[in-house]
PAZAPA-4460 file (N, C-alpha, C; in steps of 0.05 Angstrom, whole numbers, plus 32768, in hexadecimal, padded with zeros to 4 digits):
% residues 229
    n_x    n_y    n_z   ca_x   ca_y   ca_z    c_x    c_y    c_z   seq   type   mol
   8427   8391   7C33   8420   837C   7C43   841D   8399   7C5F     1      M     A
   8425   83AD   7C57   841E   83CB   7C68   83FF   83D1   7C5D     2      N     A
   83F9   83D3   7C4E   83E5   83E6   7C3A   83D4   83CB   7C3E     3      R     A
   83CB   83AF   7C39   83C5   83A3   7C3F   83AF   839B   7C57     4      L     A
   83C4   83A3   7C69   83C4   83A8   7C8F   83A6   83C7   7C8A     5      R     A
   83A9   83D7   7C7F   83A7   83EA   7C85   838C   83E2   7C74     6      I     A
   8385   83D6   7C65   836D   83D4   7C50   8356   83C4   7C61     7      V     A
   8368   83B0   7C69   835E   839D   7C7B   8346   83A9   7C9A     8      L     A
   8356   83B8   7CA8   8354   83C1   7CB9   833E   83DF   7CBF     9      V     A
   833B   83EC   7C9E   832D   8401   7C95   8310   83EE   7C92    10      S     A
   8314   83CF   7C80   82FC   83BE   7C85   82ED   83C5   7C94    11      I     A
   82FE   83B5   7CAA   82FA   83B0   7CCA   82E8   83B9   7CD2    12      A     A
   82FC   83DC   7CDB   82F0   83F6   7CE3   82D6   83FC   7CD1    13      L     A
   82C3   83F2   7CBD   82B3   8400   7CAE   829A   83EF   7CB1    14      L     A
   82A7   83D5   7CAC   8284   83BC   7CB9   828E   83C2   7CD4    15      S     A
   8299   83CF   7CE3   828B   83CB   7D02   8279   83E7   7CFD    16      S     A
   827C   83F9   7CFE   826E   8410   7D01   8259   8414   7CEE    17      A     A
   8254   8405   7CD6   8241   83FD   7CC6   822F   83E4   7CDA    18      I     A
   823B   83D4   7CEA   822D   83C7   7CF8   8217   83D1   7D0C    19      L     A
   8230   83E9   7D24   8225   83EE   7D34   8208   83FB   7D2D    20      A     A
   820E   840F   7D16   81FA   841E   7D0B   81E0   840C   7D08    21      E     A
   81E9   83F8   7CFB   81CC   83EC   7CFB   81C1   83D6   7D0F    22      V     A
   81CF   83D0   7D21   81CB   83D5   7D39   81C1   83E7   7D55    23      L     A
   81C6   83FC   7D42   81BC   8406   7D5A   81AD   8407   7D69    24      A     A
   819C   840B   7D81   817A   8403   7D90   816E   8425   7D81    25      P     A
   815C   8422   7D73   815C   8434   7D60   812F   843F   7D76    26      R     A
   8126   8424   7D76   810D   842B   7D80   8113   842F   7DA3    27      E     A
   8104   8450   7DA9   80FB   845E   7DCC   80E7   8454   7DD0    28      L     A
   80EE   8447   7DE9   80E5   842E   7DF3   80C6   844E   7E0B    29      M     A
   80C7   8460   7E12   80C5   8478   7E10   80AF   8485   7E09    30      A     A
   808B   8481   7E08   8085   848B   7E06   807F   84AD   7E08    31      R     A
   8069   84BD   7DED   805F   84D2   7DF5   8046   84D3   7E0D    32      S     A
   8050   84DC   7E1E   803A   84DF   7E2E   803B   84CD   7E46    33      G     A
   8060   84CC   7E50   805C   84B8   7E64   8044   84C3   7E7A    34      S     A
   805D   84B4   7E8F   8040   84AC   7EA5   804E   84D0   7EBD    35      L     A
   803C   84D8   7EC1   803F   84F1   7ED2   8049   84EE   7EE4    36      D     A
   8064   84E6   7EFC   8072   84EB   7F13   805D   84FD   7F1F    37      L     A
   8056   8519   7F1B   8049   8526   7F2B   8030   851C   7F36    38      E     A
   8021   8517   7F2E   8001   8510   7F3D   8003   84EA   7F32    39      T     A
   801A   84DF   7F2B   801D   84B5   7F32   8026   84B4   7F55    40      A     A
   802C   84BF   7F56   803F   84C5   7F76   8028   84D3   7F8D    41      I     A
   801F   84BB   7F9D   8008   84C9   7FAD   8018   84E2   7FC3    42      P     A
   800A   84F3   7FC9   8015   8507   7FE0   800F   84FF   7FF7    43      R     A
   7FF6   84EB   7FFE   7FED   84E5   8008   7FE8   84C6   8013    44      E     A
   7FF3   84AA   801D   7FE5   8495   801A   7FED   8487   803B    45      F     A
   7FDE   8475   803A   7FDA   8465   805E   7FDF   8479   806E    46      G     A
   8003   847B   807F   8006   8482   8095   8019   849E   808D    47      A     A
   8017   849F   806C   802E   84AF   806E   8022   84C1   8068    48      W     A
   802F   84E3   8075   8028   84FE   8066   803C   850B   8052    49      R     A
   8039   851F   8047   8041   852B   8034   8055   853F   8058    50      L     A
   8071   853E   8051   807F   8557   8059   8087   8573   8044    51      A     A
   807F   8580   8044   808A   8597   802C   809C   85A5   8038    52      P     A
   80A0   85A9   8052   80B6   85BF   804D   80DC   85B2   8056    53      N     A
   80D1   858B   8048   80EF   857E   8049   80F2   8576   802D    54      V     A
   810A   857E   801F   810B   8580   8000   8120   8563   7FFF    55      Q     A
   8122   854E   7FF7   8139   853E   7FF3   814D   853D   7FDC    56      P     A
   8166   853E   7FDE   8179   8540   7FC2   816C   8539   7FA8    57      I     A
   8170   8541   7F9D   8165   8532   7F87   8183   853B   7F6D    58      T     A
   8184   8527   7F60   8197   850F   7F4D   81A1   8537   7F38    59      P     A
   8195   8541   7F2C   819F   8562   7F1F   81A8   856C   7F31    60      T     A
   81A0   8572   7F48   81B5   8584   7F4E   81B9   857F   7F73    61      D     A
   81DD   856D   7F6F   81DA   8560   7F9B   81E6   857D   7FA3    62      Q     A
   81D1   858F   7FB0   81DC   85A6   7FB9   81F8   85AE   7FB4    63      E     A
   81ED   85B6   7F90   8206   85C3   7F8C   8213   85C5   7F7F    64      G     A
   821A   85A5   7F78   822B   859B   7F6B   8212   8590   7F4C    65      V     A
   821B   8593   7F31   8201   8599   7F29   820A   8580   7F0B    66      V     A
   81FD   8576   7F00   81F8   8560   7EEB   81F0   8573   7ED2    67      D     A
   8204   8581   7ECD   81FC   8589   7EAC   81E4   8576   7EA2    68      P     A
   81EB   8562   7E97   81E1   8546   7E80   81C5   8552   7E8F    69      D     A
   81BA   854E   7EA0   81AA   8548   7EB7   8194   8567   7EB6    70      A     A
   81A7   8585   7EBF   8198   858F   7EB4   8196   859E   7EA7    71      K     A
   8198   8595   7E85   8196   8598   7E6B   8181   8589   7E6A    72      N     A
   8171   857A   7E7C   815C   8569   7E71   8163   8548   7E62    73      G     A
   8178   8543   7E64   8184   8532   7E52   8186   850F   7E5E    74      Q     A
   8181   8512   7E70   817E   8504   7E8D   8168   84FB   7E96    75      I     A
   815B   850E   7E99   8146   8501   7EA9   8130   851E   7E9C    76      Y     A
   8113   8511   7E9A   8104   852A   7E7F   80EF   8526   7EA2    77      S     A
   80ED   851B   7EBC   80E1   851D   7ED5   80E4   8519   7EF1    78      Q     A
   80DC   8524   7EFE   80F4   851D   7F0C   80E9   8536   7F2A    79      E     A
   80DC   851C   7F3F   80C9   851C   7F54   80D6   8523   7F73    80      V     A
   80D2   852F   7F78   80E7   8528   7F9E   80D0   8533   7FB0    81      G     A
   80BF   8525   7FC9   80BC   8526   7FDB   80BF   8514   7FEE    82      R     A
   80BA   8526   800F   80B7   8516   802C   80A3   851C   8034    83      S     A
   80A3   8505   8040   8089   84F8   804E   8089   84ED   8067    84      Y     A
   807D   84F7   8082   8080   84EB   80A3   8066   84D6   80A7    85      L     A
   8069   84CB   80B0   8065   84B3   80BD   804A   84BC   80DD    86      D     A
   8038   84AC   80E2   8033   84B7   80FD   8049   84B3   811B    87      R     A
   8062   849B   8114   8065   84A7   811D   8086   84C0   8125    88      S     A
   807B   84CE   8111   8094   84E1   8106   80B1   84E0   80F8    89      G     A
   80B2   84BF   80E8   80BC   84B8   80D7   80BE   84CB   80C4    90      N     A
   80DC   84CE   80B6   80D7   84DC   80A2   80DF   84C7   808A    91      L     A
   80DE   84CF   8075   80E1   84B9   805D   80E0   84D1   8042    92      V     A
   80F1   84D3   8032   80FA   84E4   801C   80F7   84CC   8007    93      M     A
   80E5   84D9   7FF1   80EA   84CB   7FD9   80F3   84DD   7FC0    94      L     A
   8105   84CF   7FB3   8108   84D1   7F93   8107   84C8   7F80    95      M     A
   80F4   84CE   7F72   80F6   84BF   7F54   80FE   84D4   7F3A    96      V     A
   8112   84C8   7F35   8114   84D7   7F15   8115   84C6   7EFC    97      A     A
   8103   84CC   7EE9   80FF   84BE   7EC8   8113   84CA   7EB7    98      Y     A
   8120   84B8   7EAB   8124   84B9   7E96   8120   84A8   7E78    99      G     A
   8115   84BC   7E5E   8115   84A8   7E49   8122   84A2   7E46   100      P     A
   8139   849D   7E39   8158   8495   7E2F   8168   848A   7E3C   101      V     A
   8171   8469   7E43   817D   8466   7E58   8196   845E   7E3F   102      Q     A
   81A4   845A   7E38   81C0   844E   7E2A   81DA   845D   7E36   103      N     A
   81F2   8458   7E18   8202   844F   7E33   820A   846A   7E32   104      Y     A
   8204   8485   7E25   8205   84A0   7E2F   81F8   84A7   7E3A   105      R     A
   81DF   84A1   7E3F   81C7   84B4   7E50   81B8   849F   7E66   106      L     A
   81C2   84A5   7E7B   81B8   8493   7E97   81B9   8497   7EAE   107      K     A
   81AC   8491   7EBD   8198   848D   7ED1   81B8   84A2   7EE1   108      A     A
   81B8   84AC   7EFC   81D5   84B4   7F09   81CB   848E   7F2A   109      H     A
   81E6   8488   7F2E   81D7   847E   7F46   81E0   8498   7F58   110      R     A
   81D1   8489   7F70   81CB   8499   7F88   81EC   8494   7F8F   111      P     A
   81F3   8488   7F93   8212   8487   7FA0   8220   8491   7F94   112      E     A
   821D   8495   7F7B   8236   84B2   7F66   8229   84CD   7F6C   113      M     A
   8215   84D3   7F66   8206   84F3   7F78   8210   84F1   7F96   114      C     A
   8219   84E5   7FA5   820C   84F1   7FC1   8232   84F7   7FBF   115      Y     A
   823B   84E4   7FBB   825B   84E7   7FB6   8268   8501   7FB8   116      T     A
   8253   850D   7F95   8258   8522   7F8F   824E   853C   7F9B   117      A     A
   8243   853A   7FAE   8237   8542   7FC1   8244   8542   7FDA   118      A     A
   8256   8536   7FE4   8270   853C   7FF2   8261   8529   8012   119      G     A
   8257   8509   7FFD   8249   84F8   801C   825D   84DA   800B   120      F     A
   8265   84DA   802A   8272   84BB   802F   825C   84A7   8030   121      R     A
   8264   848F   8014   824E   8481   8012   8267   845F   8021   122      I     A
   8243   8452   8022   8256   8444   803B   824A   842B   803C   123      S     A
   8248   8413   8043   822C   83F8   8042   8221   83FB   8026   124      Q     A
   822F   83F9   8019   8218   83E3   7FF8   821F   83D4   7FFC   125      K     A
   81FC   83CD   7FFA   81F8   83AC   7FF3   81E0   83A7   7FE8   126      H     A
   81D8   8393   7FE7   81B9   838D   7FDA   81A4   8380   7FDD   127      G     A
   8191   8385   7FE1   817D   8373   7FF6   8162   8374   7FE2   128      E     A
   8154   8358   7FDD   8137   835E   7FE0   8125   8365   7FF2   129      E     A
   8116   8374   7FE2   80FC   8370   7FEF   80DD   8368   7FE9   130      L     A
   80CB   8362   7FFE   80AD   835A   7FF4   80A3   836A   7FF5   131      V     A
   809A   8373   7FDD   8083   838A   7FE7   8065   837F   7FE9   132      Y     A
   8061   8373   7FD9   803F   836A   7FD1   8038   8348   7FCD   133      N     A
   8037   8336   7FD3   8035   8321   7FDA   802C   831A   7FB0   134      K     A
   8037   8305   7FA8   802F   82FF   7F8D   8047   8309   7F75   135      G     A
   804F   831E   7F8C   8060   832C   7F6A   807E   8328   7F7B   136      Q     A
   8096   8325   7F5B   80B4   8322   7F6A   80B6   8337   7F7B   137      H     A
   80CC   8334   7F90   80D6   8349   7F96   80F0   8360   7F7F   138      P     A
   80E9   8373   7F9F   80F4   8386   7F95   8110   838C   7FA0   139      L     A
   8126   838B   7F7F   8146   8390   7F85   813F   83A5   7F8F   140      K     A
   8154   83A6   7FAD   8163   83C1   7FB6   8176   83C5   7FB3   141      L     A
   817F   83E3   7FAF   8198   83E5   7FB7   81A1   83FA   7FD4   142      T     A
   81AA   83F3   7FDD   81B0   83F1   8005   81C7   840B   8004   143      R     A
   81CF   841D   800F   81E2   842B   801E   81E6   8440   8032   144      L     A
   81EF   844F   8035   81F7   8463   804E   8202   8477   804B   145      V     A
   81FA   8491   8041   820E   84AC   803E   8207   84B7   8056   146      A     A
   8229   84C1   805F   8232   84D0   8065   823E   84F0   806E   147      E     A
   822D   8508   8070   8246   8520   8074   823F   8531   8084   148      R     A
   8254   852A   809A   824A   8540   80AD   823B   8533   80C8   149      E     A
   822C   8542   80CB   8213   852A   80E1   81F9   8527   80CA   150      A     A
   8200   852A   80B9   81E5   8511   80A5   81EA   8504   80A5   151      R     A
   81DB   84E2   80B5   81E4   84D1   80A7   81C9   84C9   8097   152      F     A
   81CB   84B7   807E   81B3   84B4   806D   81AF   849F   8061   153      E     A
   81A5   8489   8073   81A5   846D   805F   8194   846C   8044   154      P     A
   819D   8461   8038   818C   8464   8016   8186   844D   800E   155      I     A
   8169   8441   7FFE   8161   842E   7FEE   815B   8433   7FE2   156      S     A
   8165   8425   7FC9   8150   8437   7FAF   815F   841F   7F90   157      Y     A
   814C   8422   7F7E   8157   840D   7F73   8147   841C   7F58   158      W     A
   815D   840E   7F42   814D   8417   7F1B   8142   840F   7F10   159      M     A
   8134   8417   7F00   8121   840F   7EF5   812F   840F   7EDA   160      R     A
   8132   83F8   7EB9   813D   8402   7EA6   812A   83EC   7E99   161      V     A
   811D   83F9   7E89   810A   83F6   7E6D   80FA   83E4   7E89   162      G     A
   80F0   83C7   7E8A   80DA   83B8   7E99   80EE   83AA   7EB2   163      N     A
   810C   83B2   7EA7   8112   839E   7EC5   8122   83B7   7EDB   164      D     A
   8129   83A4   7EF2   8137   83B5   7EFD   8150   83B5   7F09   165      V     A
   8166   83C1   7F07   817E   83CA   7EFD   8190   83C0   7F1D   166      A     A
   81A0   83B2   7F19   81A5   83B4   7F46   81C4   83B8   7F43   167      T     A
   81D1   83C5   7F2E   81EC   83C8   7F2B   81F4   83D3   7F12   168      G     A
   820F   83E0   7F0E   8211   83E7   7EF7   8218   83CA   7EDE   169      V     A
   822A   83BB   7EDC   822B   83A7   7ECD   8206   8392   7EC1   170      V     A
   81FE   8392   7ED9   81D3   838F   7EDF   81CC   83A8   7EC7   171      D     A
   81D6   83C0   7EC8   81C8   83DB   7EB8   81CF   83C7   7E92   172      R     A
   81E7   83CA   7E9A   81EC   83D0   7E7D   81E1   83B4   7E71   173      Q     A
   81ED   8394   7E77   81DF   838F   7E6E   81B9   8385   7E68   174      I     A
   81B2   8390   7E7B   8192   839F   7E73   818D   83AD   7E5D   175      I     A
   81A5   83C6   7E59   8197   83D6   7E46   81A5   83BE   7E24   176      R     A
   81B9   83B5   7E2E   81C2   839D   7E12   81B0   838F   7E08   177      L     A
   81A4   838A   7E1D   8187   8371   7E1B   8172   8385   7E08   178      K     A
   816C   8395   7E0B   8155   83A7   7DFA   815D   83B8   7DE7   179      Y     A
   8183   83BA   7DE1   8190   83BB   7DCA   8185   83AF   7DB9   180      G     A
   819C   8398   7DB9   8199   8379   7D9E   8174   8380   7D99   181      L     A
   815F   8383   7DB4   814D   8389   7D9E   8144   83A6   7D8D   182      R     A
   8153   83B3   7D86   8158   83D3   7D88   8138   83E0   7D9C   183      G     A
   8147   83DE   7DAF   813B   83E9   7DBF   8147   8400   7DDC   184      I     A
   813D   8411   7DD2   814E   842B   7DDE   8143   8428   7E03   185      I     A
   813D   8425   7E16   812F   8418   7E33   8129   8434   7E38   186      P     A
   811B   843F   7E50   8113   8451   7E58   8118   844D   7E7C   187      D     A
   811C   845F   7E8F   812B   8458   7EA4   811A   8466   7EC2   188      G     A
   8125   845B   7ED6   8117   8470   7EE9   812B   8460   7F01   189      A     A
   8134   8484   7F12   813D   8475   7F2E   812C   847F   7F43   190      L     A
   8126   8469   7F54   8110   8473   7F71   8123   8470   7F81   191      I     A
   8129   8480   7F95   813A   847A   7FA7   812B   8484   7FC4   192      R     A
   812F   8479   7FD9   8119   8481   7FFA   8132   848C   8004   193      V     A
   8136   8498   8010   8150   8496   802F   8136   84AC   8045   194      S     A
   8147   84A5   8059   8147   84AC   8076   8157   84B9   8086   195      T     A
   814F   84D5   8091   8162   84DB   80B0   815C   84D7   80BE   196      V     A
   816B   84DC   80D6   8160   84DF   80F3   8162   84C9   8106   197      G     A
   816B   84B3   80F3   8161   8492   8101   8181   847D   80FA   198      L     A
   8179   846F   8114   818C   845A   8103   8196   844A   80E4   199      S     A
   819F   843F   80E7   819D   8435   80CA   818C   8411   80C9   200      Q     A
   8186   8403   80D8   817A   83F8   80E2   815F   83FD   80E3   201      E     A
   815A   841A   80EF   8136   841E   80EC   8138   8432   80DB   202      M     A
   8144   8446   80CE   8149   8449   80B3   8137   8435   809F   203      S     A
   8148   841E   808F   8141   840C   8080   812C   83FD   8089   204      F     A
   8122   83FD   80A0   8108   83EC   80A7   80E5   8406   8099   205      K     A
   80F2   8419   80A5   80EA   8430   809F   80E4   8436   807E   206      V     A
   80F1   843D   8072   80F7   842F   8050   80E6   8420   804B   207      Q     A
   80E9   8408   8056   80E1   83ED   8041   80C5   83F3   804D   208      D     A
   80B3   8408   8063   8097   8401   8065   808A   8414   8055   209      Q     A
   80A1   8428   8055   809E   8438   8038   8093   8435   8029   210      F     A
   80AD   8423   8018   80A3   8420   8000   808B   8405   7FFD   211      I     A
   808A   83F6   800C   8079   83E8   800C   8049   83F8   8003   212      R     A
   804F   8408   8015   8030   8414   801E   8041   8429   7FFC   213      D     A
   804F   843D   7FF8   8053   8449   7FDB   8049   8438   7FC6   214      F     A
   8057   842A   7FC2   805A   8414   7FA9   802C   8402   7FA5   215      L     A
   8028   8404   7FC6   8008   83F9   7FD0   7FF5   840D   7FC0   216      A     A
   8006   8427   7FC0   7FF2   8448   7FC6   7FEF   844C   7FA2   217      A     A
   7FFD   8445   7F93   800A   8446   7F81   7FED   8438   7F6E   218      V     A
   7FE2   8457   7F5C   7FC2   8441   7F42   7FD7   8427   7F30   219      A     A
   7FC9   8410   7F39   7FD0   83EF   7F28   7FE0   83FA   7F05   220      P     A
   7FDB   840E   7F03   7FDA   840C   7EE3   7FF5   841B   7EDC   221      G     A
   8001   842E   7EF6   8016   8437   7EFB   8030   8427   7F04   222      D     A
   802E   841B   7F19   8036   8408   7F26   8057   83FA   7F10   223      R     A
   804C   83EC   7F00   8064   83EC   7EEB   8079   83FF   7EE2   224      N     A
   8072   8420   7EE6   8083   842F   7EE3   809F   842C   7EFC   225      F     A
   8096   8420   7F14   80AC   8426   7F20   80B8   8407   7F2E   226      F     A
   80A7   83F5   7F22   80B5   83D6   7F2B   80B3   83CE   7F0F   227      T     A
   80B2   83CC   7EFE   80BB   83BD   7EE4   80AC   83A9   7EE6   228      G     A
   80B0   8397   7ED7   809F   8381   7ED3   80AC   8365   7ED4   229      T     A
***
């Protein structure tokens, strides 16, 4: 009886391994010659001008906390961080990171994880929707506040996985599964906007205006890279 059980278990494990291999996603959604973020992200638009002396915190090196996978280029193939000032002197920091592979092992990191690793306290996390263009579906944002010593940094971000915007861990898993059942490994992008020196209410108000202006300034053919479809 024990021998029969061992045989049945072995058959089940072998069948599972074969099924997993057959169903494993194989087609990369990312294509060669992907969008060049350095040129796609405008340096000036609307009321916003580049502030070259201010660099936002990056996903790959959170002020000394290094992500080895990201540093080896396994998660992000492109990463652009810039800061902008409007005519009122409001400073907004933009970070866009692109990864050609979003699967169970390699996936873009949520800012709350990266900021926590860099010693920030995360609070007031919640979701909101931003209408950035009439006739388009609202953009689903995640909001939070990161604090460390005297630094108070409200953050808005969203993550594109394939042609969808993910709002959380479960949501992202479901989206990857949806593509996986079609044999596709989706690509992904993290778009993060943050401010310092403003109250929380004013920060999110300024960030909303920045996001609207930014998406309006991006070339129409490139906009889906940032918003999905």
